[in-house]
Every structure is written in structure tokens, then in C-alpha cells.
C-alpha positions as CSV (number, residue, x, y, z in Angstrom):
1,X,9.6,-21.5,17.3
2,X,8.3,-19.2,20.0
3,X,5.9,-15.7,19.4
4,X,8.8,-12.9,19.6
5,X,5.9,-9.9,20.6
6,X,2.8,-9.8,23.2
7,X,0.5,-7.3,22.1
8,X,-1.7,-5.6,25.3
9,X,-5.0,-4.6,24.6
10,X,-6.1,-2.6,27.9
11,X,-8.5,0.7,28.7
12,X,-5.9,3.0,26.4
13,X,-6.4,0.6,23.5
14,X,-9.9,0.3,24.0
15,X,-10.2,3.8,24.1
16,X,-8.2,4.1,20.7
17,X,-11.2,1.8,19.4
18,X,-12.7,4.9,19.1
19,X,-10.8,6.4,16.6
20,X,-10.8,5.7,12.7
21,X,-7.0,3.7,13.1
22,X,-7.0,1.4,16.6
23,X,-4.1,0.7,18.1
24,X,-1.7,-1.7,20.3
25,X,0.4,-2.1,23.0
26,X,3.4,-4.2,22.0
27,X,6.1,-5.5,24.1
28,X,9.0,-8.3,22.7
29,X,9.1,-11.8,24.1
30,X,11.7,-10.6,26.5
31,X,9.6,-7.3,27.8
32,X,11.1,-4.6,25.6
33,X,8.4,-2.3,25.4
34,X,7.9,-0.7,22.1
35,X,4.8,1.2,23.1
36,X,1.1,1.6,21.2
37,X,1.7,1.9,18.1
38,X,-1.9,1.4,15.2
39,X,-2.5,-2.4,14.4
40,X,-1.9,-1.9,10.5
41,X,1.8,-0.5,11.8
42,X,2.2,-3.3,14.1
43,X,1.2,-5.8,10.8
44,X,3.6,-4.0,9.1
45,X,6.7,-4.4,11.5
46,X,5.5,-8.2,11.6
47,X,5.9,-8.5,7.7
48,X,8.9,-6.6,7.5
49,X,10.5,-8.9,10.1
50,X,9.1,-12.8,8.7
51,X,8.4,-12.3,5.0
52,X,10.4,-11.7,2.2
53,X,8.9,-12.9,-1.0
54,X,8.8,-10.3,-3.4
55,X,4.9,-9.2,-4.7
56,X,4.7,-11.0,-8.4
57,X,2.2,-8.4,-9.4
58,X,5.0,-5.9,-8.9
59,X,7.4,-7.7,-10.3
60,X,5.3,-7.9,-13.6
61,X,4.2,-4.2,-13.3
62,X,7.8,-3.1,-13.5
63,X,8.8,-5.9,-16.0
64,X,5.9,-3.9,-18.3
65,X,7.2,-0.7,-18.1
66,X,11.0,-1.3,-18.2
67,X,10.5,-2.9,-21.3
68,X,8.1,0.0,-22.9
69,X,10.5,2.1,-21.7
70,X,9.3,4.2,-19.0
71,X,11.7,5.6,-16.3
72,X,10.7,3.6,-12.6
73,X,11.8,4.2,-9.4
74,X,11.1,0.7,-7.4
75,X,10.2,1.1,-3.9
76,X,10.1,-3.2,-1.9
77,X,9.8,-1.1,1.8
78,X,8.1,-4.4,3.1
79,X,11.7,-7.1,1.6
80,X,14.1,-3.9,2.5
81,X,12.7,-3.2,5.8
82,X,11.6,0.3,5.0
83,X,9.3,2.6,6.9
84,X,7.1,4.9,5.3
85,X,9.7,7.8,6.7
86,X,12.6,6.1,4.8
87,X,10.7,6.4,1.9
88,X,9.2,9.2,1.5
89,X,12.4,11.3,0.6
90,X,12.7,8.7,-2.5
91,X,9.4,9.4,-3.6
92,X,9.2,13.1,-3.4
93,X,12.6,13.0,-5.0
94,X,11.2,11.0,-7.8
95,X,8.1,12.7,-8.6
96,X,6.3,9.9,-10.2
97,X,3.5,10.8,-12.7
98,X,1.9,6.7,-11.3
99,X,2.5,5.1,-8.7
100,X,1.5,1.3,-8.3
101,X,0.7,-0.4,-5.0
102,X,0.3,-3.8,-3.7
103,X,-2.0,-4.0,-0.6
104,X,-2.6,-7.2,0.9
105,X,-6.4,-7.4,2.9
106,X,-4.0,-6.9,6.5
107,X,-2.5,-3.6,5.6
108,X,-4.9,-2.6,3.4
109,X,-6.9,0.9,5.3
110,X,-3.1,1.7,6.5
111,X,-1.7,1.3,2.5
112,X,-4.6,3.8,1.7
113,X,-5.3,5.7,4.6
114,X,-1.3,6.6,5.3
115,X,0.9,5.7,2.5
116,X,-1.2,6.6,-0.4
117,X,-2.3,9.6,0.9
118,X,1.3,10.6,2.1
119,X,2.0,9.8,-1.4
120,X,-0.8,12.4,-2.6
121,X,0.9,15.1,-0.5
122,X,4.4,15.0,-1.7
123,X,2.7,14.4,-4.9
124,X,-0.5,15.5,-5.8
125,X,0.1,14.6,-9.7
126,X,0.3,11.2,-9.0
127,X,-2.0,8.8,-9.6
128,X,-1.6,6.0,-7.5
129,X,-2.4,2.5,-9.5
130,X,-3.8,-0.3,-7.0
131,X,-3.7,-3.9,-7.4
132,X,-4.3,-6.6,-4.7
133,X,-7.2,-9.4,-2.7
134,X,-8.6,-7.1,-1.0
135,X,-9.7,-4.2,-4.3
136,X,-10.9,-6.7,-6.3
137,X,-13.0,-7.7,-4.2
138,X,-13.9,-4.7,-2.9
139,X,-13.4,-1.9,-5.6
140,X,-15.5,0.5,-3.4
141,X,-12.6,0.7,-1.6
142,X,-10.7,2.7,-4.0
143,X,-10.9,6.0,-2.6
144,X,-10.2,8.5,-1.2
145,X,-6.7,8.1,-2.3
146,X,-6.2,5.5,-5.0
147,X,-7.9,6.6,-8.2
148,X,-6.8,3.1,-10.4
149,X,-7.8,-0.4,-9.2
150,X,-6.2,-3.7,-11.4
151,X,-9.1,-6.2,-10.7
152,X,-7.3,-8.9,-13.6
153,X,-3.8,-9.2,-14.0
154,X,-1.4,-6.1,-13.8
155,X,0.8,-6.7,-16.9
156,X,-1.7,-6.9,-19.0
157,X,-2.8,-3.2,-17.8
158,X,-0.4,-1.9,-16.7
159,X,1.4,-0.4,-20.0
160,X,-1.6,0.6,-21.7
161,X,-2.7,2.8,-18.3
162,X,0.8,4.5,-17.6
163,X,0.6,5.2,-21.9
164,X,-3.0,7.3,-20.5
165,X,-4.9,5.1,-22.3
166,X,-9.1,5.6,-21.5
167,X,-9.6,4.2,-18.5
168,X,-13.0,3.0,-20.2
169,X,-11.1,1.1,-22.7
170,X,-9.1,-1.1,-20.2
171,X,-10.3,-4.1,-19.0
172,X,-10.5,-5.7,-15.3
173,X,-10.3,-2.0,-13.9
174,X,-12.3,0.0,-10.9
175,X,-11.2,3.6,-10.8
176,X,-12.3,7.2,-9.6
177,X,-14.2,8.9,-12.0
178,X,-15.0,12.1,-10.5
179,X,-15.5,11.2,-6.4
180,X,-17.0,7.8,-7.4
181,X,-16.0,4.5,-8.7
182,X,-16.3,3.8,-11.9
């Protein structure tokens, strides 16, 4: 199988390393220039194109919450080939109390500093719950946009969180306690 994309790293891209989110120039195998893009956006683009497996932990979360009677909006952006611009109107219209995100190590910074940040801007009262291997290993990465990290199995804690149970009483969590991770 041939590789469909080329990443070009030249002087402009090296200069972008000074930015919080570095960029790369991307071209398709047939030479079409896709321009400069944030590294995490490019990784997300690759996942959207090649990975078609729903995140099991999010399926568990949705199943538990539906069974508990919560109203849900499920967006599987990667498998539906949706960009941040595509999902924002849906989220803004729904105005959730909680948003549950699965964050992989490869896209963690983008998911926290772009996706979660934008959700917070549109829905200031939303509590963003995150799960995934990166946050389980580094709960200190929770801040500034994630509110609660599930460090264990999502089905054991998601309903308790959404029922507003005292977070100290729920095992395997990290959470934002007035700007400090607890």
C-alpha cells in the first residue's frame, strides 16, 4: 500500500515550532498542496480517513447514560468524518450539561486546547469529562479546559458524575478543583 500524504518540514514549519501548536505542510501523493496545517489536525485527518472503530468507552458511556434516562447527543466525529466546524453548531444547539470526550495521546493537545476550549466558549456551564490513555497517565494535563478525568472504567462512574454525586465519593477520577487537579 502506498502512503497517500507527504509532510514537508522547511523553514516556515520550523518557525511554527515556536507556536504553541506546530504546523506542517501537507501534500497528497499526487502532488496536490493541502497547505500548512496544525500537526494535530493532520493526525485527526489521518484518523478520520483510515480509522473507523468507535471508541468503546464512549459507547459504554452513552449506553449507561441512555439507560439512566439522560438526553443524549452522540457525535462520533472521527467515524462520521466531521471536523470541529461541523460539530460546533450541533453542540451549541444542544447546550449540554456534560460533554464526554475520548482523547488519544496522538491528538490530546488539539482535543484539549481546540475542541474542549471551543465547547467551553459556546457552552460556558458545560462540564467536560475526558477519558483515554493519555489522561489516565497524566491527569495533570486536565487543565485548563477539561473538568473531570475518568481514570478507570467509564461505565463505573459516568452516571454518578452526571447525577452530580460528590466527586470525592467516586473512585478513579481526577478533577479541576478551583484550578488545581485533585
